[in-house]
N, C-alpha and C positions, 0 to 999 in steps of 0.2 A: 703474913706469908709463912711464918714459922709453924703455925698450927697445921698448915697444909702439908708441909714436908713430914711432920709427925704423923699425920693421918695416912699418908702414902706409905710410910714405913710400917705402920700397923697393918694396913691392908696387905702389904707384901708379906709380912710375917704370917698372917692368916692364910694367904694363898700358898705359901711354901709348906706350911704344916698340913694343909688339906691335900695338896698334890703329893706330898711325901707319904701320907697315909694311903692314898689311892695307889701309888706305885708299889707300896709294900703289900697291899692286898692283891694286886695283880700278880706280883712275883710269887706270893704265897700260893695263889690258885694255880699258877703255871707249874710250880714245883709239885703240888699235890696231884695235878693231872699227869705230870711226867712220871711220877711214881706209880 
């Protein structure tokens, strides 16, 4: 069961980094459109 929790932690880290990049791009496009 230990490998399962490690796998979930890895998936969560990947998801957080991907969603963080998407949010950053959306904010950047909003700022550029606002200007």
